[in-house]
N, C-alpha and C positions, 0 to 999 in steps of 0.2 A: 480859484477863479470865481468872480461874482456872477450872479444871475444875468446882469446887464451885459457883462462881457461875453457870457455864453450865448446870449441872444444875438448880440452883434456878430459874433463869429458865424452862427447859423445863418443869419441873414446874408452875410457875405457869400457863403457857399451857395445859397439858393440863387443869389444874383448871378454868380459866375456860371452856374449850371444853366440858368435861363438864357444868359447871353450866348453861351455855347450852342444851346439848342436853336436860338434865333439865327445865329450865323449859319448853322448847318442847314436850317430850313431855307434860308435865303440863297445860300451859295453852294450847298452840297447836294441838292436834289439831283438824282441821276438823269442823264439824258434819255429822252423818250425812245429814241431809236435803239439805244443800248439796252434799255429795259425790254423792249419787244424782242430784241435779238437773244437776250438771255432767256426769256420765256420760251422761245422756240428751241433754244439749246436744251432746256430742261425737258420739253415735251418729247425730244428724240431719245431721251435716256430714261432708265429706271435706276433707282438707287435704294440702298437700305442703310438707315431709315431714309424715307423720301426727303428730298430737298424741300424745305418749308419756305418757299419764295413767294407765297401768295398772301402772307399775313400782313405785309406792309407794301405800300405803293412805291416807296423810295428804294430802288434796287441797291443803293449804296449801303443799306442796312442788311442786305441779304448775306447769308452765310457764304464765306469764301470770296466776297466781292470787295474790291477797294476802288475808290473814286478819287479823281482830282478835286481838291477842295474848292477851286474857283469855277471850273467849267462843268463839273458834274459828270464828266466822261469817265467811263469805266476804264481803269488802268490795271486792275489785277483780277484774275480769275484763278483762284487757288483752291482746289478740292482734292488733295492727295488722300489716298487710302479711304475713299468715301463710298466704295462699293458701286461706282458708276458702271452701268452696262448699256451698250448700244453704240451707235455711231456718233461722231462729232458732226453736228448740224452745220450746213453751209451758212446759217445765220450768224455764226461766230465771225464771219468775214466782215461784218459790219462794226465789230468792236475795234475800230481803227486806231484808238488811243491806247490799246492794251500794251503794257510794258512787261507784265509778268503773266505767264501761262504755266500753271503747275497742275497737271492732272495725273500724276504718277501713281502707280500701284492701284490701278482699277482694272476693269474688264472691258475697256473700250476696244472696239473692233472696227473692221472695214478700213477703207482708205481715207486719208485726209481729204477735205474738200479741195477742189482744183485751185491752184495758185494760192494756197493757204498762207505760206510765209510771205509771199509778195504782197498780199492784202494786209497782213498784220505787220507792217514794216516798222512799227515802233517797238516791237518786242525786244527785250533785253535778256529775259530769262525764259527759256523754253525747256520744260521737263515733262515729257510724255512717256517716261520709262515705265517698264513693267506693266504693259498692256498687251493687246492682241492686234495692234494696228498693222496694216499691210500697205504695200505700195512701193514706189521707188523715189529716189532723190535724183531727179533728172532735170533737164534743161527747161521743163515747163514751170519750174518754181525756183526760188532762190532764197538763200538765208537773208534775214533782215540785217542791214548794215550795222545796226546798234546792238545786235545780239552778242551777249557775253558768254552765256551758258546755253549749250545745245546738247540735250540728253534725250535720246530716243532708244536707249538700251533695253534689252529684253522685250523685243517685239518681233514681228515677222516681216520686216522690211526686206526687200531683196533687190537684185540687180546691181549694176555698178553704181558707184557714187560719181556723178558726172561733174566735170569742172564748172559748168555754168551755175550749178547749184551752190557751190562753196566759194566761188570767187568774190561774192559780195559780203562775206563774213569778215569784215575788216577789223572788228573789235573782239573777236572770239577769244575766250580764255579757256573754255572747256568744250571739247567735241567728243561725245561719248556715244558710240554706235555699237557697243559690244552686245553679243548674244542676239544677233539677227541672222539673216541669210544673204548678206551682201556678197557679191562676187566680183571678179575682175582683179585689177591691180589696185593695191592700196594707194589711195590718193595723197601721196606726199606733197602734191602741188598745193595743198591747203596752206602749207607754210609760207608760200610766196604771197598769199593774200592775207594771212592772219599771223603776222610775225610775233604778236604778243601772247599767243596761245600757250597755256601752261599744262594742259592735260589732253592727251590723245589716246583714246581707247578703241581699238579695232578688234579686240579679242573675240574668239568664238564666233567666227563667220566663215565664209568660204573664199576668202581672198587667196589668190594663188600667184605663182611666179616669183620673180626676184623682187626684193624690196627696192623700190626705185630711189634714186637720188632725190633730194629735195627737203628732207627733214632737217637738214643742217640750217635751214633758214628760220626754223622756229627757235630763235635764240633765247627765248624765255622758258622753254619747255622744261617741266619738272618730271613728268611721267609719260613714258611711251610704252603702250601695251598693245601687243599684236599676237598674243599667244593663241595656240590652237586654231590655226588656219592651215593652209597648204603652201606656205611660203618656202622657197628653196634658195639655194645659193648661199651667199654670205651677206652680212649686213653691209650697207653702203658706207663708205669711209666718212661721208659728211656727217653721219650721226656722231662720230667721235669728237666733233667740235661743239657739241651741245654741253658746254661746261656746267650749266645749272642743273642738269638732269640728275634726279634722285632715284628714279626707278626705271629699269629697262627690263621688260617682261616679254620674252619671245619663246616660251616653251611650246612643246607639242607641235612643231613644224618639221620641215625637212632641211634645215640649215646644215650646210656641209662645210668642210675645210677647217682650218685651224682658227682658234680665237685670235683675232687681230690684236696685236699689242697696242694699237692706237686706241682701241676701246677703253684701255685703262687710263686714258687721259681724263676720263670722266670722274674727276676726283670728288665730286659731290654725291656719287652714287651711294644709296643706302640699301638698295635691293637689286640684285642681278640674278635673273632666272632664265637660264638657257637650257634647262633639262628637257629630256625627251626629244633630242634632235640627233644628228649624225655628225657631230663635231669630232675632229681628229686632232692629233698633235698634242703638244704639251700645254699645260697651263702657263701662260706667259709670266715671266719674272716680274713684269710690270704690274701684276695684280696687287702688289704692295702699295701702289699709288692710291688705291681706293681705301684710304684710311678711315673713311666714314661708313664703310660697308657694314651692314647689320645682318643681311641674309645673302648667302652665296649658295645657289642651287645649280650645280652642273651635272647632276646625276643622270644616268642612262644616256650616255654618249659613248664615244670611242676615244676618249682622251688617254694619252699615255705619258710616260716620263714620271717625274717626281712632283711632289707638292713643293712649290718654290719657297725658299726661306723668307722671301719678301712678304708672304702671306701673313707673317707675324706682325706686320705693320697694321693689319686690320684689327685693331684691338677692340672694336665695338661689335664684333661678330657675336650674334646669338644663335645662329643656325649655320652649320657647315655640312652640306650634303654633297658628297662626291661618289656615292656608291654606284656600282655597276659601270665601271670604266676599265681601263687597262693600266691604271696607275701603279707605280711600284716604288721601290727604294726603301731605305732604312727608316722605319717610322719613328724610332726613338731619337733620330736626329732632329725631328721637328719639335721646336720649343713651344709647347702649348701654353706656357705659363703667362704669356701676354694676352691670352684670350680671357680677360677677366669677367666678361659677361656671357660667355658661351653656355648655352643650355642644352643644345643637341648637336652631336657630331656623329655622322654616318659615313664611314669609309669602307663599308662592306663590299664584298665581291670585287676585289681588286687583287693586287700582287705585292702588297707591302710585306716587308721582312723585318727581322730583328725582334727586339723585346718591346713590351708595352712601354710607351714613353712615360717616364716618371713625372715629367713636367705636366702631363695631362691632369694629374691629381692635384695640381695647384689651381685648377679651374673650379673654384668652390661653388659655382652656380650650376654645374652640370647636373642634368636630370636623365639624359639618355645617351648611351654610347653603343655603337655597333661597329665592331671590327671583324665580324664573321667572314669566313671564306677568304682568307688571305694566307700568308705564309709566315705568320708570327711565331716566335719561339720564346724559350725562356720561361720564367716563373712570374706569377702574379705577385706584386710587391705589396708590403703592408700599407704603403701610402694611399692606396685606393680607398681604404676605409675612412679616409679623412674627407671624402666627398659627402657632405651632409644631406644632399637632396637626391642622390643617385637612386633611381627607381627602376631603371631598365638597363641591363647589360647583357649583350650577346657577343661571345668570343668563339663561337662554334667554328669547326673546320679550320683549325690552325694546328700548330704542333707544340702547344704549351705543355709544360712538365710540372711535376710535383703537385698532384691532386690534393694530397694531405694538407700541404701549406695553403693551397688555393682555397680550400673549403674553410680552413681556420680563419684566414684573412678576410674572406668575403662575408663571413658570418658577422663581421663587425660593421657591415654597411646596414645601418638600422632601418633605412627606408626602402631597401631593395625589394622589389615585388616580382620582377621577372629576371631570371638568370638562366642562360643556356650556354653550356660549355661542351656540347657534343663534339665528337671527333677530335679530341685532344687526349693528353695523358695516357698514351697507348701503353697497354700491358702493365700499368701500375696497379696498386692495391687501393681500393676504396677505404678511406679511414672509417673506423667504427669506434668513435670516441663518445661514450655515453655522456661525458661532461661538457660536450660542445654546447655553447649557449649563443644564440643568434638566429638570424633569419626569421624573426618574429612576424614580419610582414610579407614573407615570401608567398606568392600565389602560383607562379610558374617556375618549375625547376627541371631542367633538362641536362642529363649527363649520359646520353646514349652514345652507342657506337664508339666506345673508347677502349674496348677489350680489357676492361678493369676486372681484377680478381677480388676475392673477398666475399663478404656477406652484405646483405641489405643493412645499412648501419642504423643503430638504435637512435641516433640523434634526430633522424627524420621524424620519429614519433613525437617530437616536441614542436613540429611545424604546424601549429593549429590553424594557420591561415592557408595552408597549401591546398590548391585546387587541381593542379596539373602536375603529375610526377612521371617522368620518363627516365627509366634506367635500362632501357632495352639495348640489345646487341652488345653485351658485355660477357664476362665469364664468371658471374656471381654464382655462388654455391649456397648450399644449405636450404633450410625450409623457408617458405614465405612467412614472415612474422605475422602473428595475429593482430598485433597492434595497428597494422595498416587499416584494418576495418574500423578502428576507433577514431581515425582522423576526421574531424567533424565536417570539413568542407571539401574533401577530395571527391572528384567525380571523373577524373581521367587518370587511370593507372595503367602504365605500360611497363611490364617486366618481361616482355617477350625476348626470345633468343638469348637466354642465359643457360646456366647449368643447375637450375633450382630443382630440388627433389621433394619427396614427401607426397602426401595425398592432397587432394584439392583443399585449400585452406578455408575451412568453414567460417572462420572469423571474417573473411571478406564479404560474407553475406550480410554483415552488419553495416556495410557502407550505406549510410542513411540516404544519400542523394541518389543512389541507384535503386533503392528498395521502396521508397515512399514518394507518392506524388506530391504531397505537401512539402516534402523536403526537396524533391527534384525541381519544384517550382522556384526554389531559392537560387538555382544556378543562374548566374548572370554573365553577360559578356564581359570578358576581362578587358579593361581599358589599357591599351598598350601605348607607350610614348611613341614607339615606332612599330610598323607592322612586322610580324614574324613572317619570314618567307620560306617556302618549301618548294623543292622541285616537284613538278606535277608527275603523276603516274602516266598520263596520256598527253597527246598533243605536244610533241617535242618541239614544235615551233615556238612555244611559249617558254620564256626563260624561267620564271618563278611564279608561283601562286602565293597570294597573300592570305594568311589564315584570318578568317573573320570570327570563327567560333570553334570551340572544342566540343565534340559530342561526348555524351556520357559513355565512358569506355572502360572495358576490362580486357587487356591484352596479356595473356599468359602463354601464348604459343611459343614453340621452339625451346621447350625446357625438358625436364625428365620427371615430370609430375606423374604419379601413377595412381592406381586404384580406380574405383568407380566415379563417375560424375554424380555427385549427390543429387537426390531428388529435390533437396532444398534449394537448388540453384534457381528454381522457379520463383524465389522470393525477390530476385533482382528485376522487378517488373519494369523498371524504367531505364535499364541499360540499353544503349543503342547499338554499340559494337561489342561483340563477344567473340574472342578468338582464343581457343585453347587447343589449337592444332599442334601437330608434331610433338606430342608428348607420349606418355605410356598409359593413357587412360584405357580401362577395360570395362567389360560389362555392357549393358544396353544403354541406349540413348534415353534418358528419362523423359517421359511424356510431359513432365512439368515445365520443360523449356517452352512449351506453348503458352505458358503464363507470362512470358517476357514480351508483352504486347507492344512494346516500343522498339523491338529489335529490328535493325536494318541490315546488319551484317552478322552472320553466324558461320564460324569456321571450326569444324570438328575433325578435319582431315588429319591423316597421318598418325592415327592412334591404333588401338587394338580393340575397337568397339565391335560388338557382336549383336545379333538379333536383327529386328526389323527397324526401319525408319518409322517413327510414330506418325500416323496419319494426322494427328492433331496439330502437327507443325504447320499444316496448311492454313491454320487460323492465325498465324502471325501477320498482323495487318500491314506492316511496313517493311517486311523482309525484302532486301534487294540483292544481297550476295549470300550464297549458301554453298557449303562444300562438306561432304563426308567422304571424300576420296581417300583411297588407301587405308581402308579398315578391313574388317572381316564381316561386313553386314550381309544380310540375306533377305530374300523375299522381294515382294513387289515395291517399286518406287511409287509413292503416292501420286495419283494423277490429278488430284484436285488442287485448288489453291495455286500458289506460285510455282509448283513443281512442273507445270506445263511449259515453263519458259526457261528454266535453268539449262545451262550447257551440259553436255554429256560428261565433260571433264569434272563436273561437280560430284560424279558418282563413280568414276573410273577407279580401278584397283580394288574392286569388290566383286570377285568373280561369281558370287552367288546372288548378287542383285539382279533383278530382271525388270523389264519394262520397255516401253516403246522408245524412250530416249536412248537406251543402250542397244536398240535393235536386237533385244534378247527377249523372246516371248516367255511369259510366265506359264507354268503348268496350271491345270485347273485348280489344284489344291493350294496354289500360292496366289490366286487371284484375290484382290482386296475384298474382304468380307468373308472369305472362306478360310478362317483361321482355326477351325476345329480339326486338328490333325488326328483325331481318334476315329475318323470315319473309316469304314471298311473298304477294301479294294473293290468289292462287289459294287458298292455305291458309286465309286469313281467310274468303273467300267460302264455302268448303266447310263450315267450322265454323258460319258463320251459317245456312246452309241446314239443316244437321242440327239445330241448336238450335231454329230457327224451326219445323221440322217437329214436334219433340218438344213444344214449347209448345202448338201448335195441337192436337195429339193429346190432350195432357193436359186441355186446356180442354174439348174435346168430350166426353171420358170423364167429366169432373167434372159437366158439365151434365146428362148422362144419369143419373148416379149420385146426384146431390144430392137430388132429390125422394124417391127411395126411402129414402135414409138418414134424411131428416127425419121421414118419417111412421112408419118402422119403429122408430126409436130415440128418438122424442120423449119417451117416458115411461120410458126405461131409463137405465142408468148409462153414462156415457162412460168406458170403461176404456181408457186409453192412457197411454203415457209422454209427458208434455208437457214439452218443453224451453222455454227462456225465450221464444223467438220464437213458438212455438205458443201459449203461454199469453197472450202479449200480443195475438196475433191473435184469439183466441177471446173473451177477457174484457175487453179494454180498447180504448177508442177512441184516436184519434190523440193526444189530450191525456194519455193514460195513465190516464184515469178510466173505470171500468166503465160501459158503456152498457146500461141496463135493456132497451132495445129489441132488443139483440143477443143476449139470453140468456133462455131459458125460466126463469121465476123459481123453479120447483120442481126444477130440474136440480141434481144433486149430481155433482161431478167427483171421481172417485177416482183417485189415483196408483197405479201398479203397484209396490207394496211388499210385503214379506213379510206385514205386518199386514193391509193392505187386500185382498190376494188371499184371505185367510181369510174376509173378510166377504162375505155375500151382497149382492145388489143392495139398495141403501138409498135411500130417498126422503126428502124433507123431512118427510113425515108420520111416518116412522120416528123422525126426530130430535126432532120435537115431542113424540111419545109418550114417547120415552126420557128427555126432560128435564121431562116433565109441563108442556109449554108454557113451558119456561124458568122453572120455579118456583124461587124463591129458596132453597128447602131444598136444591137440588142444586148451589148455588154452592160451588166448592172453591177459588177464588182469583180474583185480579184481575190481568189482563195489561194490556199497553199498550192504551189506548183501549177497554177492554171487560172484561166479566166472563167467568170460565171455569166451565163447568158439567160435572159428571160425568154421563155417559149410559151406560146399559146397553142395548145394542141387542138385537135379537130372538135372535141366536145366543148370547147370554149374555156376550159380551165387553164390556169397558168401554172407552170412549173419553172424551177430554176435548174439549169444544167451546168455542171462544172466540167470543163474540158481540160483534162490533165495533160501537161506537156513538160518539156525540159529534160533534165538528167534522167536517164532511164531507170537507174537504180533507185533514186530518190522518188521518182514518180511512182514506181511500183510499190514502194513503202507507203507512200501517201494513199494510193488507191486501196491497197490491202487494209490499211488501218481504218479508212473510212467505211469500207464495206463490212469488215469484221465488227467494228464498233456499232455502227448504226443498224446493221441487220439484226442485232441482238437487243437494241434499245427501242422501246416503245413507250413514250411518255409525253405528256402534253407540253412540257417545257424543254423538249429536245427536238431539234429539227428532224423531220421525217425523211428518211431515204426511201424513195419510192421504187428505185430500180437502178440498174447499171447496164452498160453495154460496151462493146469494143468496136471501133470503126477506124479503118485506115491508119492504124498504128496509135490511135488515141484511146484513152480510157475516159468514158463519160459516166458521170454520176447524176442521177435525177432526184431532185429534192422538191419538197413542198415550197411554194413561192411565198415569201414574206413581204407583205405590201409596204411596210414602213422601213425596210432596210435595216441597218445596224444601229446599235446604240452609239457607236463611235460617230456615225454621221450626224445624229441628233445633238450630241454633246459638243462636237468640235468642227463640223463642216457646215451644216445648215445654218444660215444667218440668224434666223429666229428660233433655231432649235432649242437652245437652253431655256428660253422663256416659255416655249411650248411644253417643255417637260416640267410640269408642276411637281411639288414634293410628293403628293400622293401617287402620281404616275411613276416617279423614280423609285419610291418604296415598293410599288407593285412590281417593277422590273427586278429589283434586288431580290424580292421574295420568290418570284418566278424562276430566276436564274439559279438561286440557291436550291430550289426544289429539283431543278434539272440536274445539278451537280450531285445532289444527294442520291438521286436515282442511279446515276453513274457509279458512285462510290459504294453504295450499300444495297441496292435492290437489284439492279441489272445483273444478270448472271450469264457470262462472266462479268465481273466488275470492270470498270474502265477508269484509267487515269487519262485526263484530257491532255495535259502537258502544255496547252497554249491558250488558256483562258484569258480573254481580253475583251474590251468593249466592242471591237470590230467582229468578234465571234459570238456576240449575243445579238440575235436577230429579233425583230419586232413585227408581229402580225398586225392586221388592221385594227385590232383592239389594244395594241401596245402590250400584248402579252409577250414575255421574254421566251426565247428558244435558244438553247445552247447549240452552237454550230461549229463546223470546220474541225473534223476529227482526224485531220491528216497527220497529226503527231501523236494521236492517242495510242494507248496500248491496253490490251486486255490483261487483267491481272488475276483472275481466277483463284480466289476472289480478291486477294489484296497484294499481289506481287507488284513490286516497283522496279523490276530488273530491266531498266531501260537506260540507255546512255543518253547524256545530255548533249550529244553532238548536234542533234536536230531540235533541241528543246527550247521553246519559249521565244518571247519577244521582249526587246529591251524595255525595261521599266516594270515588267510583270514577273521577271525571273527571280525566284527566291534566292537569297544570298548563299545558302548552303550548296546550291548546285555547282558553284565554282570549286568546291572541295570534293564532294562525294561523287560527282559525275553521274548521279542517279536521280531520276524523277520519282516523286512520291506523292501520295495523297495529300500530305501536308503542303507540298509545293502547290498543288491545285488550290488549296485553301488560301495560301499567300496571294496567288494571282487573283482569286476572287475578291480578296480584301482590297487589292489595288483597284479593281473595277468599282467596288463600293465607294472608295475614296474619290474616284472620278465622278460618280453620281453626286456625292456630297459637295465637291469643290468646283466641278465644271472644268477642271484642269486636266491636261494630258499627263500620263505617267512620267514622261520626260519633257519638261516644259519647253526647252528650246529646240526640240527635234534634232538634237545632235548627240552623238555618242560620247563626245569628249567634254568634260567639265560642265555638263548640263545640270540643271536643277532637278533633282529626283523628288517626285511627289511625296513618297513615303517619308523621306528625310525632312522635307519642308513641313509636312503635317506634324511630325514629331517635334520639330523646333517650335512651331506655333503653339502646340499644346504645352510644351515646357515653359514658354514665355507667358502662358496664361491668356493667349489670344485665340481662344476657341471660336469665338463669334466670327473672326476674320477668316477662318478656314472655309466657311460655307460659301457656296456659289452666291454672288451678290443677287442674282435673280430670285433666290429662295429666301432671302432675309426679309424680316418684317412681315411675314405672312402667317405667323402664329404657330409655326411648326418647329420652333427652335428646340423644344424639349425632345421631340421625336428624332430630330437630326442628331442631337447630342447622344441619344441612345444608340443610334446606328453607327455614329462615329466610334463609340466604345467598342462595338462589335468589330468594325473594320480594323481598329487599332490592334485588337487581339489577333486578328487574322494575319496581319503583316508583322508579327513579332519576329525578330531575327532568329530567336531560338525556336526551332521547329516544335519542340515539346510544349512550348507555351501557347501554340495555336490550338484553337478548338477543332473538334471534328465538324464536318459539314452538317451533320445532324444537329449538333448544338447550335450552329449558326442559323439553321432553318427555324428552330424553336424560338431562338431569341428574336429573330425578325418578325415572327408571327406575333410576338408579345409586345411589339413596339407600339407606343401610343395608346390613347384611350380606346380607339376602335380596333381592338385586338382581333386577329383572325381566330376562327374556331375551326376545328377539324371534325 
């Protein structure tokens, strides 16, 4: 190209740009009223980074704004995921030419301005989803007639959706209100006004009652979603006329009756989800009409009969889930070969019979198969090895035969990672073929409860990827092979209830994941295509529990292993469950077991152990279950540590053991600390005489003094420091429940604290006067099992009084836990219990008053609360709360597990200093016991995942809950975003997903962004992320958390 040509081309471009600029200047300048309205809209919000709308006069050039080219009126306001915080200003009502409003995925709160949609009647696209907006959709407002998309999902709207609001939406195509708090009847009447609608989503609300007629008028509907409400009855028949429908989503309701065959006229369905209801009867034969179906989810109902042959017509199925029903019939009669796209099939927990269907193995796309807990029989056939992608197979609890053939065949499934075959192959012999090659990717292998004979096979030594091995409840004999200790990735070994002999296998001490922290940190959660289900040990009303993680475990109980327990067992420092019970071990319990600092369960019962229980075992920080029953132990049971809380059954069957728990007093020479048995009888007698004299003297003195104390102090305050034993003796009978006959009902017990020492003598009359006889106007909060009242006592000081009520047993537990925990705890970051009393059947607890309420109030309730809590204030709160928890866990004696740490239990004084409160679920752990049931533990969103399995609360559980609180401080979000227990968004999972997607900046509360603290917040996020690790062993101690928080940012704390 010549220079002239280049110049001409450049001149042409400049001319076109100039003309364009001229046209925009003359015809595109924004309307002045609209500009002022947008400015007011911006002033009512904060954002990160701030909206830079002041750089130009022409609002049509502003970020997120679109204008009409001729009139200059604003037609588009689009600021999704922009970190907007605040209320939507009434000034937006002046944007009367607006056709698109997209403010999704922000932190907008409060109600919409009055007559919002009536004023913006030109709107076609409305997307306010994923905010914190409140209000109702009632007759005071109405949908714009031109609206095509209406999406207010994931907010806090409530009340019924009224007909006047929706009757104007004549052109609607999408109506999405999922994940709010709407109530009443689902408004099917919308279809009579919006016949062209394509998507209706009412899921995750509180709609109730029958599904009304009317949806049949939505003749263009593609997706109808109403899952996880309180809908009952059966679906109305007019739904079955929606021939274009591709998705019908109604799980998690209370739908009853049979599946109507007319439903299967919906031949365009791709996804049918009716799981988690109460449906009965057979699967209709007409199911085969749904030839486009890709996902069929009918699990957890009461369906019976057989799987209809017509299902084979659904050749596009990728997911078939029918588990936990009453289905039966000959499974091999079902021809799976036509399911050419099937990836997952789950028919578990039914009554299917016959052999495994050979046609199943023609589904070359299969990845996960569960046929567990049925009545299948026969052998596993070689064709199963032809499934190239099969990674998950569970056939447990059937009556399969020929374990030798099964192992040989399944070893050819090259990608198999999880295989459970328990409760099959009864009384067969486990093959021990050293030449077996396969299972190279196997991670979970279960072959328990089969009554198998033989030895532990050598071929298992080649499974270098194995992590979980369960051969329990068989009749295996011989020694435990040493090569098990060489498996590089194993961390869960269960060989219990066999006939294994020999001494304790020293080679097991080489299991690297149990012996070394650097190695145990490698243990990760096994990703399962389908959840593994186990029957729970408790709470029989629950059908099955889902396994979320496997603890580091060594189970050798119920065998014939003999000899001493080696002192070297202390090398397994990171084992969590150790069970060597019901064997023939002899000798003493090695004190080195106290080195197993991660131990939660220890069972040494049913052996021939002698000697004393080592006192050092009280130093096991996380022990929750312990038993040495049925041995030949002697001497005193340790009274320190966790031993104060174990049941007497943990020690029974040892007639020479003594201690309070067995109601068997120890003689002087067997008291802890008196272990020198060479002392002379003379010395013993002298001690006995001295002690007897002191006891008699004290008794006489007490008898003389007691009447005087009773009459002179009857109406005054008992001011004394009360330790745990004193409290129990004064306030509780032998069952641990307060006895009204043992206590003057008007007595107020004050503890000696800085606050209570400032108070003059106080009586129940003073409390009644200060609360106006517990008038509801003085209620300031709700604690566990009772209301909390503000009281101003006669000296002008304020206190908070919790009045416990409700179930007597639970109330007593709450009261005893609070008094026991807080009477021992004195720390600036723990709420001070000043006293307690009993009145008119109620238990009253008196606390220091916290002027600024709870952290939950400031983060989630107070309208300007989040913006008032700056990052330095939030970091101060996190540091203070962690100091309080550290004191509970490590300094307070006895130590305390809180068990219900959450933002509403962190109170703030006038200086916004954090105080940990509400110890109604706490347990003393003396010093590290976690022997507490999770029946009363925790609040949704804060509960550690392992509590669903272990049923025990632990110090690590408190760390998890604290980590959730820190995430609240960082994000401003609630632990469960939609305030619903079903299918809600979990904060921990959301943060993990955002981190994995590289969107760390979007995690932080919008009011914190752009303030220069991003590095500090990122550091604290790292700490919180470690605290909420699913694997308890990956969580730090609270002491580590405290130190890390002190070192956050340039202005590090010094001690």
